[in-house]
PDB file of N, CA, C and O in Angstrom, chain B, residues numbered from 101:
ATOM      1  N   MET B 101      -9.393 -36.610  -4.356  1.00  0.00           N
ATOM      2  CA  MET B 101      -8.941 -35.794  -5.363  1.00  0.00           C
ATOM      3  C   MET B 101      -8.914 -34.590  -5.121  1.00  0.00           C
ATOM      4  O   MET B 101      -9.704 -34.284  -4.228  1.00  0.00           O
ATOM      5  N   ILE B 102      -8.128 -33.459  -5.688  1.00  0.00           N
ATOM      6  CA  ILE B 102      -8.135 -32.334  -5.573  1.00  0.00           C
ATOM      7  C   ILE B 102      -8.768 -31.491  -6.980  1.00  0.00           C
ATOM      8  O   ILE B 102      -8.037 -31.382  -7.964  1.00  0.00           O
ATOM      9  N   LYS B 103      -9.943 -31.005  -6.991  1.00  0.00           N
ATOM     10  CA  LYS B 103     -10.371 -30.476  -8.492  1.00  0.00           C
ATOM     11  C   LYS B 103      -9.373 -28.998  -8.428  1.00  0.00           C
ATOM     12  O   LYS B 103      -8.772 -28.558  -7.449  1.00  0.00           O
ATOM     13  N   HIS B 104      -9.433 -28.488  -9.682  1.00  0.00           N
ATOM     14  CA  HIS B 104      -9.015 -27.172  -9.923  1.00  0.00           C
ATOM     15  C   HIS B 104      -9.980 -26.085  -9.669  1.00  0.00           C
ATOM     16  O   HIS B 104     -11.157 -26.126 -10.027  1.00  0.00           O
ATOM     17  N   LEU B 105      -9.392 -25.052  -8.996  1.00  0.00           N
ATOM     18  CA  LEU B 105     -10.278 -23.721  -8.644  1.00  0.00           C
ATOM     19  C   LEU B 105     -10.021 -22.841  -9.354  1.00  0.00           C
ATOM     20  O   LEU B 105     -10.146 -21.744  -8.810  1.00  0.00           O
ATOM     21  N   THR B 106      -9.568 -22.812 -10.797  1.00  0.00           N
ATOM     22  CA  THR B 106      -9.476 -21.759 -11.544  1.00  0.00           C
ATOM     23  C   THR B 106     -10.169 -21.775 -12.868  1.00  0.00           C
ATOM     24  O   THR B 106     -10.242 -22.749 -13.616  1.00  0.00           O
ATOM     25  N   SER B 107     -10.559 -20.848 -13.028  1.00  0.00           N
ATOM     26  CA  SER B 107     -11.054 -21.000 -14.578  1.00  0.00           C
ATOM     27  C   SER B 107     -10.353 -21.297 -16.086  1.00  0.00           C
ATOM     28  O   SER B 107      -9.129 -21.361 -15.975  1.00  0.00           O
ATOM     29  N   LYS B 108     -10.778 -21.472 -17.314  1.00  0.00           N
ATOM     30  CA  LYS B 108     -10.168 -22.207 -17.976  1.00  0.00           C
ATOM     31  C   LYS B 108     -10.044 -20.681 -18.713  1.00  0.00           C
ATOM     32  O   LYS B 108     -10.866 -19.774 -18.846  1.00  0.00           O
ATOM     33  N   PRO B 109      -8.603 -20.830 -19.133  1.00  0.00           N
ATOM     34  CA  PRO B 109      -8.063 -19.609 -19.724  1.00  0.00           C
ATOM     35  C   PRO B 109      -9.183 -19.293 -20.986  1.00  0.00           C
ATOM     36  O   PRO B 109      -9.853 -20.140 -21.576  1.00  0.00           O
ATOM     37  N   GLY B 110      -9.176 -17.480 -21.269  1.00  0.00           N
ATOM     38  CA  GLY B 110     -10.149 -17.225 -21.953  1.00  0.00           C
ATOM     39  C   GLY B 110     -11.582 -17.210 -21.870  1.00  0.00           C
ATOM     40  O   GLY B 110     -12.350 -16.815 -22.747  1.00  0.00           O
ATOM     41  N   SER B 111     -11.947 -17.785 -20.469  1.00  0.00           N
ATOM     42  CA  SER B 111     -13.314 -17.657 -19.720  1.00  0.00           C
ATOM     43  C   SER B 111     -13.860 -16.563 -19.044  1.00  0.00           C
ATOM     44  O   SER B 111     -14.803 -16.678 -18.261  1.00  0.00           O
ATOM     45  N   SER B 112     -13.065 -15.035 -19.433  1.00  0.00           N
ATOM     46  CA  SER B 112     -13.204 -13.940 -18.941  1.00  0.00           C
ATOM     47  C   SER B 112     -14.515 -13.195 -19.338  1.00  0.00           C
ATOM     48  O   SER B 112     -15.161 -12.382 -18.678  1.00  0.00           O
ATOM     49  N   LEU B 113     -14.742 -13.694 -20.610  1.00  0.00           N
ATOM     50  CA  LEU B 113     -15.904 -13.090 -21.059  1.00  0.00           C
ATOM     51  C   LEU B 113     -17.321 -13.650 -20.725  1.00  0.00           C
ATOM     52  O   LEU B 113     -18.353 -13.132 -21.152  1.00  0.00           O
ATOM     53  N   SER B 114     -17.277 -14.843 -19.859  1.00  0.00           N
ATOM     54  CA  SER B 114     -18.346 -15.362 -19.632  1.00  0.00           C
ATOM     55  C   SER B 114     -18.635 -15.263 -18.112  1.00  0.00           C
ATOM     56  O   SER B 114     -19.640 -15.512 -17.445  1.00  0.00           O
ATOM     57  N   ASN B 115     -17.337 -14.789 -17.787  1.00  0.00           N
ATOM     58  CA  ASN B 115     -17.478 -14.616 -16.080  1.00  0.00           C
ATOM     59  C   ASN B 115     -17.133 -13.222 -15.935  1.00  0.00           C
ATOM     60  O   ASN B 115     -16.026 -12.711 -16.109  1.00  0.00           O
ATOM     61  N   LYS B 116     -18.567 -12.490 -15.482  1.00  0.00           N
ATOM     62  CA  LYS B 116     -18.158 -10.990 -15.409  1.00  0.00           C
ATOM     63  C   LYS B 116     -17.214 -10.693 -14.482  1.00  0.00           C
ATOM     64  O   LYS B 116     -17.408 -11.429 -13.514  1.00  0.00           O
ATOM     65  N   THR B 117     -16.203  -9.910 -14.285  1.00  0.00           N
ATOM     66  CA  THR B 117     -15.534  -9.896 -12.931  1.00  0.00           C
ATOM     67  C   THR B 117     -15.665  -8.448 -12.546  1.00  0.00           C
ATOM     68  O   THR B 117     -14.866  -7.711 -11.968  1.00  0.00           O
ATOM     69  N   GLY B 118     -16.955  -8.210 -13.044  1.00  0.00           N
ATOM     70  CA  GLY B 118     -17.278  -6.519 -12.450  1.00  0.00           C
ATOM     71  C   GLY B 118     -18.087  -6.723 -11.682  1.00  0.00           C
ATOM     72  O   GLY B 118     -18.797  -5.745 -11.448  1.00  0.00           O
ATOM     73  N   SER B 119     -18.365  -7.810 -11.033  1.00  0.00           N
ATOM     74  CA  SER B 119     -19.706  -8.157 -10.261  1.00  0.00           C
ATOM     75  C   SER B 119     -19.658  -7.380  -8.310  1.00  0.00           C
ATOM     76  O   SER B 119     -20.416  -7.328  -7.341  1.00  0.00           O
ATOM     77  N   TRP B 120     -18.326  -6.948  -8.665  1.00  0.00           N
ATOM     78  CA  TRP B 120     -17.719  -6.199  -7.342  1.00  0.00           C
ATOM     79  C   TRP B 120     -16.880  -4.914  -7.945  1.00  0.00           C
ATOM     80  O   TRP B 120     -16.143  -5.038  -8.924  1.00  0.00           O
ATOM     81  N   ARG B 121     -17.080  -3.636  -7.235  1.00  0.00           N
ATOM     82  CA  ARG B 121     -16.584  -2.741  -7.834  1.00  0.00           C
ATOM     83  C   ARG B 121     -16.462  -1.798  -6.332  1.00  0.00           C
ATOM     84  O   ARG B 121     -17.353  -1.731  -5.485  1.00  0.00           O
ATOM     85  N   THR B 122     -15.062  -1.080  -6.265  1.00  0.00           N
ATOM     86  CA  THR B 122     -14.936  -0.104  -5.248  1.00  0.00           C
ATOM     87  C   THR B 122     -15.974   0.910  -5.363  1.00  0.00           C
ATOM     88  O   THR B 122     -16.659   0.728  -6.370  1.00  0.00           O
ATOM     89  N   GLU B 123     -16.334   1.962  -4.637  1.00  0.00           N
ATOM     90  CA  GLU B 123     -17.286   2.967  -4.478  1.00  0.00           C
ATOM     91  C   GLU B 123     -17.140   3.969  -5.670  1.00  0.00           C
ATOM     92  O   GLU B 123     -17.940   4.878  -5.890  1.00  0.00           O
ATOM     93  N   VAL B 124     -16.217   3.745  -6.285  1.00  0.00           N
ATOM     94  CA  VAL B 124     -16.047   5.128  -7.764  1.00  0.00           C
ATOM     95  C   VAL B 124     -15.699   3.963  -8.627  1.00  0.00           C
ATOM     96  O   VAL B 124     -15.353   2.802  -8.413  1.00  0.00           O
ATOM     97  N   LYS B 125     -15.992   4.953 -10.047  1.00  0.00           N
ATOM     98  CA  LYS B 125     -15.823   4.502 -11.487  1.00  0.00           C
ATOM     99  C   LYS B 125     -15.463   5.395 -12.090  1.00  0.00           C
ATOM    100  O   LYS B 125     -15.705   6.571 -11.818  1.00  0.00           O
ATOM    101  N   PRO B 126     -14.576   4.834 -13.367  1.00  0.00           N
ATOM    102  CA  PRO B 126     -14.130   6.146 -14.223  1.00  0.00           C
ATOM    103  C   PRO B 126     -15.324   6.954 -15.072  1.00  0.00           C
ATOM    104  O   PRO B 126     -16.379   6.349 -15.257  1.00  0.00           O
ATOM    105  N   LYS B 127     -15.211   7.978 -15.463  1.00  0.00           N
ATOM    106  CA  LYS B 127     -15.876   8.609 -16.368  1.00  0.00           C
ATOM    107  C   LYS B 127     -14.823   9.451 -17.279  1.00  0.00           C
ATOM    108  O   LYS B 127     -14.114  10.426 -17.031  1.00  0.00           O
ATOM    109  N   PHE B 128     -15.000   8.764 -18.281  1.00  0.00           N
ATOM    110  CA  PHE B 128     -14.210   9.422 -19.632  1.00  0.00           C
ATOM    111  C   PHE B 128     -14.909  10.814 -19.781  1.00  0.00           C
ATOM    112  O   PHE B 128     -16.135  10.866 -19.878  1.00  0.00           O
ATOM    113  N   LEU B 129     -14.183  11.873 -19.798  1.00  0.00           N
ATOM    114  CA  LEU B 129     -14.817  13.087 -20.063  1.00  0.00           C
ATOM    115  C   LEU B 129     -14.759  13.587 -21.465  1.00  0.00           C
ATOM    116  O   LEU B 129     -15.379  14.576 -21.855  1.00  0.00           O
ATOM    117  N   ARG B 130     -13.824  12.700 -22.350  1.00  0.00           N
ATOM    118  CA  ARG B 130     -14.047  12.935 -24.120  1.00  0.00           C
ATOM    119  C   ARG B 130     -13.337  14.504 -24.282  1.00  0.00           C
ATOM    120  O   ARG B 130     -13.506  14.807 -25.463  1.00  0.00           O
ATOM    121  N   LYS B 131     -12.764  15.388 -23.721  1.00  0.00           N
ATOM    122  CA  LYS B 131     -12.740  16.295 -23.674  1.00  0.00           C
ATOM    123  C   LYS B 131     -11.181  16.802 -24.558  1.00  0.00           C
ATOM    124  O   LYS B 131     -11.155  17.417 -25.624  1.00  0.00           O
ATOM    125  N   ASN B 132     -10.015  16.353 -23.781  1.00  0.00           N
ATOM    126  CA  ASN B 132      -8.999  16.614 -23.728  1.00  0.00           C
ATOM    127  C   ASN B 132      -8.101  14.993 -24.472  1.00  0.00           C
ATOM    128  O   ASN B 132      -6.926  15.117 -24.819  1.00  0.00           O
ATOM    129  N   CYS B 133      -8.551  14.113 -24.573  1.00  0.00           N
ATOM    130  CA  CYS B 133      -7.980  12.916 -24.933  1.00  0.00           C
ATOM    131  C   CYS B 133      -7.187  13.118 -26.043  1.00  0.00           C
ATOM    132  O   CYS B 133      -7.689  13.803 -26.934  1.00  0.00           O
ATOM    133  N   ILE B 134      -5.718  12.555 -26.260  1.00  0.00           N
ATOM    134  CA  ILE B 134      -4.942  12.489 -27.225  1.00  0.00           C
ATOM    135  C   ILE B 134      -5.014  11.413 -27.999  1.00  0.00           C
ATOM    136  O   ILE B 134      -4.692  11.410 -29.187  1.00  0.00           O
ATOM    137  N   GLY B 135      -5.470  10.376 -27.327  1.00  0.00           N
ATOM    138  CA  GLY B 135      -5.379   8.832 -28.133  1.00  0.00           C
ATOM    139  C   GLY B 135      -4.138   8.200 -27.651  1.00  0.00           C
ATOM    140  O   GLY B 135      -3.531   7.473 -28.438  1.00  0.00           O
ATOM    141  N   CYS B 136      -3.704   8.371 -26.520  1.00  0.00           N
ATOM    142  CA  CYS B 136      -2.313   7.828 -26.166  1.00  0.00           C
ATOM    143  C   CYS B 136      -2.439   6.258 -25.835  1.00  0.00           C
ATOM    144  O   CYS B 136      -1.463   5.522 -25.978  1.00  0.00           O
ATOM    145  N   LYS B 137      -3.649   5.791 -25.398  1.00  0.00           N
ATOM    146  CA  LYS B 137      -3.873   4.594 -24.885  1.00  0.00           C
ATOM    147  C   LYS B 137      -3.241   3.802 -23.618  1.00  0.00           C
ATOM    148  O   LYS B 137      -3.197   2.617 -23.286  1.00  0.00           O
ATOM    149  N   MET B 138      -2.804   4.938 -23.108  1.00  0.00           N
ATOM    150  CA  MET B 138      -2.201   4.716 -21.818  1.00  0.00           C
ATOM    151  C   MET B 138      -3.205   3.904 -20.766  1.00  0.00           C
ATOM    152  O   MET B 138      -2.898   2.922 -20.091  1.00  0.00           O
ATOM    153  N   CYS B 139      -4.463   4.572 -20.812  1.00  0.00           N
ATOM    154  CA  CYS B 139      -5.396   3.660 -19.863  1.00  0.00           C
ATOM    155  C   CYS B 139      -5.804   2.335 -20.145  1.00  0.00           C
ATOM    156  O   CYS B 139      -6.270   1.550 -19.319  1.00  0.00           O
ATOM    157  N   ARG B 140      -5.595   2.106 -21.429  1.00  0.00           N
ATOM    158  CA  ARG B 140      -6.194   0.458 -22.015  1.00  0.00           C
ATOM    159  C   ARG B 140      -4.693  -0.065 -21.124  1.00  0.00           C
ATOM    160  O   ARG B 140      -4.780  -0.947 -20.269  1.00  0.00           O
ATOM    161  N   LEU B 141      -3.829   0.365 -21.338  1.00  0.00           N
ATOM    162  CA  LEU B 141      -2.639  -0.692 -21.092  1.00  0.00           C
ATOM    163  C   LEU B 141      -2.477  -0.898 -19.751  1.00  0.00           C
ATOM    164  O   LEU B 141      -1.776  -1.865 -19.452  1.00  0.00           O
ATOM    165  N   VAL B 142      -3.101  -0.019 -18.556  1.00  0.00           N
ATOM    166  CA  VAL B 142      -2.885   0.019 -17.331  1.00  0.00           C
ATOM    167  C   VAL B 142      -4.044  -0.798 -16.432  1.00  0.00           C
ATOM    168  O   VAL B 142      -4.006  -1.160 -15.256  1.00  0.00           O
ATOM    169  N   CYS B 143      -5.196  -0.960 -17.554  1.00  0.00           N
ATOM    170  CA  CYS B 143      -6.402  -1.362 -16.766  1.00  0.00           C
ATOM    171  C   CYS B 143      -5.959  -3.062 -16.550  1.00  0.00           C
ATOM    172  O   CYS B 143      -5.422  -3.870 -17.307  1.00  0.00           O
ATOM    173  N   PRO B 144      -6.466  -3.151 -15.146  1.00  0.00           N
ATOM    174  CA  PRO B 144      -6.051  -4.927 -15.327  1.00  0.00           C
ATOM    175  C   PRO B 144      -7.034  -5.742 -15.507  1.00  0.00           C
ATOM    176  O   PRO B 144      -6.703  -6.919 -15.650  1.00  0.00           O
ATOM    177  N   GLU B 145      -8.272  -5.472 -15.553  1.00  0.00           N
ATOM    178  CA  GLU B 145      -9.474  -5.952 -16.132  1.00  0.00           C
ATOM    179  C   GLU B 145      -9.527  -5.857 -17.900  1.00  0.00           C
ATOM    180  O   GLU B 145     -10.218  -6.544 -18.652  1.00  0.00           O
ATOM    181  N   GLY B 146      -8.867  -5.119 -18.142  1.00  0.00           N
ATOM    182  CA  GLY B 146      -8.708  -5.167 -19.896  1.00  0.00           C
ATOM    183  C   GLY B 146     -10.193  -4.519 -20.305  1.00  0.00           C
ATOM    184  O   GLY B 146     -10.527  -4.786 -21.459  1.00  0.00           O
ATOM    185  N   CYS B 147     -11.053  -3.779 -19.604  1.00  0.00           N
ATOM    186  CA  CYS B 147     -12.069  -3.445 -20.023  1.00  0.00           C
ATOM    187  C   CYS B 147     -12.311  -2.005 -20.612  1.00  0.00           C
ATOM    188  O   CYS B 147     -13.450  -1.542 -20.665  1.00  0.00           O
ATOM    189  N   ILE B 148     -11.294  -1.363 -21.018  1.00  0.00           N
ATOM    190  CA  ILE B 148     -11.296  -0.112 -21.626  1.00  0.00           C
ATOM    191  C   ILE B 148     -11.161  -0.203 -23.451  1.00  0.00           C
ATOM    192  O   ILE B 148     -10.409  -0.842 -24.188  1.00  0.00           O
ATOM    193  N   PHE B 149     -12.186   0.686 -23.684  1.00  0.00           N
ATOM    194  CA  PHE B 149     -12.408   0.086 -25.305  1.00  0.00           C
ATOM    195  C   PHE B 149     -11.869   1.602 -26.149  1.00  0.00           C
ATOM    196  O   PHE B 149     -11.491   2.584 -25.509  1.00  0.00           O
ATOM    197  N   GLY B 150     -11.894   1.583 -26.928  1.00  0.00           N
ATOM    198  CA  GLY B 150     -11.711   2.732 -27.762  1.00  0.00           C
ATOM    199  C   GLY B 150     -10.186   2.664 -28.658  1.00  0.00           C
ATOM    200  O   GLY B 150      -9.179   2.159 -28.161  1.00  0.00           O
ATOM    201  N   ASP B 151     -10.216   3.190 -29.882  1.00  0.00           N
ATOM    202  CA  ASP B 151      -9.078   3.256 -30.450  1.00  0.00           C
ATOM    203  C   ASP B 151      -8.640   4.915 -31.057  1.00  0.00           C
ATOM    204  O   ASP B 151      -7.641   5.180 -31.724  1.00  0.00           O
ATOM    205  N   LYS B 152      -9.451   5.646 -30.708  1.00  0.00           N
ATOM    206  CA  LYS B 152      -9.071   7.216 -31.619  1.00  0.00           C
ATOM    207  C   LYS B 152      -9.366   8.219 -30.557  1.00  0.00           C
ATOM    208  O   LYS B 152      -9.903   8.013 -29.468  1.00  0.00           O
ATOM    209  N   LYS B 153      -9.021   9.099 -30.948  1.00  0.00           N
ATOM    210  CA  LYS B 153      -8.889  10.414 -29.395  1.00  0.00           C
ATOM    211  C   LYS B 153     -10.478  10.528 -29.401  1.00  0.00           C
ATOM    212  O   LYS B 153     -11.325  10.380 -30.282  1.00  0.00           O
ATOM    213  N   ASN B 154     -10.527  10.843 -28.084  1.00  0.00           N
ATOM    214  CA  ASN B 154     -12.164  10.891 -27.473  1.00  0.00           C
ATOM    215  C   ASN B 154     -12.940   9.753 -27.528  1.00  0.00           C
ATOM    216  O   ASN B 154     -13.989   9.760 -26.883  1.00  0.00           O
ATOM    217  N   THR B 155     -12.658   8.839 -28.128  1.00  0.00           N
ATOM    218  CA  THR B 155     -13.607   7.586 -28.316  1.00  0.00           C
ATOM    219  C   THR B 155     -13.603   6.342 -27.182  1.00  0.00           C
ATOM    220  O   THR B 155     -14.346   5.362 -27.232  1.00  0.00           O
ATOM    221  N   TYR B 156     -12.551   6.622 -26.108  1.00  0.00           N
ATOM    222  CA  TYR B 156     -12.572   5.712 -25.251  1.00  0.00           C
ATOM    223  C   TYR B 156     -13.540   5.231 -24.289  1.00  0.00           C
ATOM    224  O   TYR B 156     -14.466   6.041 -24.243  1.00  0.00           O
ATOM    225  N   GLY B 157     -13.713   4.305 -23.539  1.00  0.00           N
ATOM    226  CA  GLY B 157     -14.790   4.269 -22.504  1.00  0.00           C
ATOM    227  C   GLY B 157     -14.624   3.031 -21.907  1.00  0.00           C
ATOM    228  O   GLY B 157     -13.621   2.389 -22.219  1.00  0.00           O
ATOM    229  N   CYS B 158     -15.417   2.562 -21.102  1.00  0.00           N
ATOM    230  CA  CYS B 158     -15.060   1.072 -20.349  1.00  0.00           C
ATOM    231  C   CYS B 158     -16.447   0.597 -20.199  1.00  0.00           C
ATOM    232  O   CYS B 158     -17.505   1.131 -20.533  1.00  0.00           O
ATOM    233  N   ASP B 159     -16.191  -0.584 -19.593  1.00  0.00           N
ATOM    234  CA  ASP B 159     -17.416  -1.599 -19.521  1.00  0.00           C
ATOM    235  C   ASP B 159     -17.350  -1.837 -18.369  1.00  0.00           C
ATOM    236  O   ASP B 159     -16.353  -2.364 -17.876  1.00  0.00           O
ATOM    237  N   TYR B 160     -18.259  -1.543 -17.779  1.00  0.00           N
ATOM    238  CA  TYR B 160     -18.686  -1.296 -16.335  1.00  0.00           C
ATOM    239  C   TYR B 160     -19.022  -2.553 -15.921  1.00  0.00           C
ATOM    240  O   TYR B 160     -18.983  -2.657 -14.695  1.00  0.00           O
ATOM    241  N   GLN B 161     -19.407  -3.759 -16.631  1.00  0.00           N
ATOM    242  CA  GLN B 161     -19.863  -4.978 -16.318  1.00  0.00           C
ATOM    243  C   GLN B 161     -18.254  -5.255 -15.600  1.00  0.00           C
ATOM    244  O   GLN B 161     -18.117  -5.570 -14.418  1.00  0.00           O
ATOM    245  N   TYR B 162     -17.255  -5.091 -16.440  1.00  0.00           N
ATOM    246  CA  TYR B 162     -15.934  -5.341 -15.836  1.00  0.00           C
ATOM    247  C   TYR B 162     -15.017  -4.881 -14.757  1.00  0.00           C
ATOM    248  O   TYR B 162     -14.341  -5.482 -13.922  1.00  0.00           O
ATOM    249  N   CYS B 163     -15.189  -3.749 -15.012  1.00  0.00           N
ATOM    250  CA  CYS B 163     -14.652  -2.401 -14.281  1.00  0.00           C
ATOM    251  C   CYS B 163     -14.563  -2.881 -12.714  1.00  0.00           C
ATOM    252  O   CYS B 163     -15.486  -3.453 -12.133  1.00  0.00           O
ATOM    253  N   LYS B 164     -13.359  -2.569 -12.157  1.00  0.00           N
ATOM    254  CA  LYS B 164     -13.158  -2.564 -10.377  1.00  0.00           C
ATOM    255  C   LYS B 164     -12.935  -1.414 -10.137  1.00  0.00           C
ATOM    256  O   LYS B 164     -12.707  -1.284  -8.935  1.00  0.00           O
ATOM    257  N   GLY B 165     -12.866  -0.211 -10.841  1.00  0.00           N
ATOM    258  CA  GLY B 165     -12.588   0.912 -10.134  1.00  0.00           C
ATOM    259  C   GLY B 165     -11.484   0.901  -9.255  1.00  0.00           C
ATOM    260  O   GLY B 165     -11.558   0.960  -8.028  1.00  0.00           O
ATOM    261  N   CYS B 166     -10.139   0.799 -10.143  1.00  0.00           N
ATOM    262  CA  CYS B 166      -9.235   0.750  -9.273  1.00  0.00           C
ATOM    263  C   CYS B 166      -8.692   2.093  -9.486  1.00  0.00           C
ATOM    264  O   CYS B 166      -7.852   2.408  -8.643  1.00  0.00           O
ATOM    265  N   GLY B 167      -8.974   3.074 -10.492  1.00  0.00           N
ATOM    266  CA  GLY B 167      -8.495   4.436 -10.699  1.00  0.00           C
ATOM    267  C   GLY B 167      -7.409   4.389 -11.503  1.00  0.00           C
ATOM    268  O   GLY B 167      -6.963   5.476 -11.871  1.00  0.00           O
ATOM    269  N   ASN B 168      -6.804   3.275 -11.913  1.00  0.00           N
ATOM    270  CA  ASN B 168      -5.527   3.265 -12.798  1.00  0.00           C
ATOM    271  C   ASN B 168      -5.330   4.091 -14.137  1.00  0.00           C
ATOM    272  O   ASN B 168      -4.339   4.711 -14.523  1.00  0.00           O
ATOM    273  N   CYS B 169      -6.763   3.888 -14.822  1.00  0.00           N
ATOM    274  CA  CYS B 169      -6.918   4.898 -15.939  1.00  0.00           C
ATOM    275  C   CYS B 169      -6.491   6.050 -15.508  1.00  0.00           C
ATOM    276  O   CYS B 169      -5.433   6.480 -15.966  1.00  0.00           O
ATOM    277  N   ALA B 170      -7.365   6.954 -14.334  1.00  0.00           N
ATOM    278  CA  ALA B 170      -7.310   7.987 -14.110  1.00  0.00           C
ATOM    279  C   ALA B 170      -6.304   8.657 -13.914  1.00  0.00           C
ATOM    280  O   ALA B 170      -6.166   9.817 -14.301  1.00  0.00           O
ATOM    281  N   VAL B 171      -5.289   7.857 -13.147  1.00  0.00           N
ATOM    282  CA  VAL B 171      -4.024   8.580 -12.542  1.00  0.00           C
ATOM    283  C   VAL B 171      -3.022   8.486 -13.626  1.00  0.00           C
ATOM    284  O   VAL B 171      -2.103   9.304 -13.595  1.00  0.00           O
ATOM    285  N   ILE B 172      -3.061   7.543 -14.658  1.00  0.00           N
ATOM    286  CA  ILE B 172      -2.094   7.415 -15.898  1.00  0.00           C
ATOM    287  C   ILE B 172      -2.175   8.524 -17.040  1.00  0.00           C
ATOM    288  O   ILE B 172      -1.225   8.930 -17.709  1.00  0.00           O
ATOM    289  N   CYS B 173      -3.989   9.078 -17.155  1.00  0.00           N
ATOM    290  CA  CYS B 173      -3.991   9.800 -18.089  1.00  0.00           C
ATOM    291  C   CYS B 173      -3.196  11.105 -18.257  1.00  0.00           C
ATOM    292  O   CYS B 173      -3.216  11.943 -17.355  1.00  0.00           O
ATOM    293  N   PRO B 174      -2.545  11.285 -19.308  1.00  0.00           N
ATOM    294  CA  PRO B 174      -1.486  12.649 -19.044  1.00  0.00           C
ATOM    295  C   PRO B 174      -2.407  13.659 -19.219  1.00  0.00           C
ATOM    296  O   PRO B 174      -2.017  14.681 -18.654  1.00  0.00           O
ATOM    297  N   LYS B 175      -3.723  13.824 -19.903  1.00  0.00           N
ATOM    298  CA  LYS B 175      -4.393  14.855 -19.744  1.00  0.00           C
ATOM    299  C   LYS B 175      -5.644  15.238 -19.187  1.00  0.00           C
ATOM    300  O   LYS B 175      -6.566  16.019 -19.424  1.00  0.00           O
ATOM    301  N   LYS B 176      -5.210  14.122 -18.105  1.00  0.00           N
ATOM    302  CA  LYS B 176      -6.564  13.922 -16.706  1.00  0.00           C
ATOM    303  C   LYS B 176      -8.098  14.389 -17.351  1.00  0.00           C
ATOM    304  O   LYS B 176      -8.949  15.163 -16.912  1.00  0.00           O
ATOM    305  N   ASP B 177      -8.039  13.504 -18.672  1.00  0.00           N
ATOM    306  CA  ASP B 177      -9.389  13.326 -19.298  1.00  0.00           C
ATOM    307  C   ASP B 177     -10.481  12.088 -18.625  1.00  0.00           C
ATOM    308  O   ASP B 177     -11.606  11.918 -19.093  1.00  0.00           O
ATOM    309  N   ILE B 178      -9.996  11.369 -17.590  1.00  0.00           N
ATOM    310  CA  ILE B 178     -10.622  10.502 -17.086  1.00  0.00           C
ATOM    311  C   ILE B 178     -10.762  10.925 -15.453  1.00  0.00           C
ATOM    312  O   ILE B 178      -9.680  11.128 -14.902  1.00  0.00           O
ATOM    313  N   ILE B 179     -11.855  11.064 -14.698  1.00  0.00           N
ATOM    314  CA  ILE B 179     -11.916  11.153 -13.688  1.00  0.00           C
ATOM    315  C   ILE B 179     -12.748  10.061 -12.769  1.00  0.00           C
ATOM    316  O   ILE B 179     -13.387   9.265 -13.457  1.00  0.00           O
ATOM    317  N   MET B 180     -12.840   9.908 -11.592  1.00  0.00           N
ATOM    318  CA  MET B 180     -13.347   8.968 -10.686  1.00  0.00           C
ATOM    319  C   MET B 180     -14.868   9.753 -10.148  1.00  0.00           C
ATOM    320  O   MET B 180     -14.988  10.867  -9.639  1.00  0.00           O
ATOM    321  N   ILE B 181     -15.857   8.809 -10.441  1.00  0.00           N
ATOM    322  CA  ILE B 181     -17.114   9.472 -10.079  1.00  0.00           C
ATOM    323  C   ILE B 181     -17.688   8.351  -9.004  1.00  0.00           C
ATOM    324  O   ILE B 181     -17.615   7.154  -9.281  1.00  0.00           O
ATOM    325  N   PRO B 182     -18.097   8.681  -8.120  1.00  0.00           N
ATOM    326  CA  PRO B 182     -19.204   7.751  -7.421  1.00  0.00           C
ATOM    327  C   PRO B 182     -19.850   6.866  -8.270  1.00  0.00           C
ATOM    328  O   PRO B 182     -20.219   7.093  -9.422  1.00  0.00           O
ATOM    329  N   GLU B 183     -20.000   5.518  -7.428  1.00  0.00           N
ATOM    330  CA  GLU B 183     -20.493   4.493  -8.060  1.00  0.00           C
ATOM    331  C   GLU B 183     -21.692   4.809  -8.498  1.00  0.00           C
ATOM    332  O   GLU B 183     -21.872   4.371  -9.634  1.00  0.00           O
ATOM    333  N   GLY B 184     -22.737   5.487  -7.996  1.00  0.00           N
ATOM    334  CA  GLY B 184     -24.140   5.914  -8.355  1.00  0.00           C
ATOM    335  C   GLY B 184     -24.390   6.828  -9.217  1.00  0.00           C
ATOM    336  O   GLY B 184     -25.509   6.997  -9.700  1.00  0.00           O
ATOM    337  N   GLU B 185     -23.382   7.508  -9.497  1.00  0.00           N
ATOM    338  CA  GLU B 185     -23.485   8.809 -10.594  1.00  0.00           C
ATOM    339  C   GLU B 185     -23.588   8.677 -11.699  1.00  0.00           C
ATOM    340  O   GLU B 185     -23.034   7.629 -12.030  1.00  0.00           O
ATOM    341  N   LYS B 186     -24.061   9.242 -12.600  1.00  0.00           N
ATOM    342  CA  LYS B 186     -24.446   8.831 -14.211  1.00  0.00           C
ATOM    343  C   LYS B 186     -23.076   9.342 -15.024  1.00  0.00           C
ATOM    344  O   LYS B 186     -22.532  10.419 -14.779  1.00  0.00           O
ATOM    345  N   GLU B 187     -22.698   8.576 -15.835  1.00  0.00           N
ATOM    346  CA  GLU B 187     -21.739   8.375 -16.563  1.00  0.00           C
ATOM    347  C   GLU B 187     -21.857   9.706 -17.427  1.00  0.00           C
ATOM    348  O   GLU B 187     -21.049   9.931 -18.328  1.00  0.00           O
TER     349      GLU B 187
END
C-alpha cells in the first residue's frame, strides 16, 4: 500500500516552510510604502503581513528569500539583504 507523502490541507502553520532559505532575505524599509499590497500578492509562502502603509513585514520562519516582493514593489521599499544581516 502506498501512503500519501503530502501534508494535510491547512498544515502549513505547523510545518515551518522557512527551514531553508536562499542566502538573502527581504528587508522592509518602511519609508516609501504606499500600501499597495503587491508584496503580499506575489509571496509564494504567504508570509508577508501588514495592512496599512509602512506596516508591512515578513515572518522569516516561512520566507524562502525568493525576492518576488522586492521585485514587485513599485516604490522599491523592499530590498534583499544577506542572510546574516540585521533586519
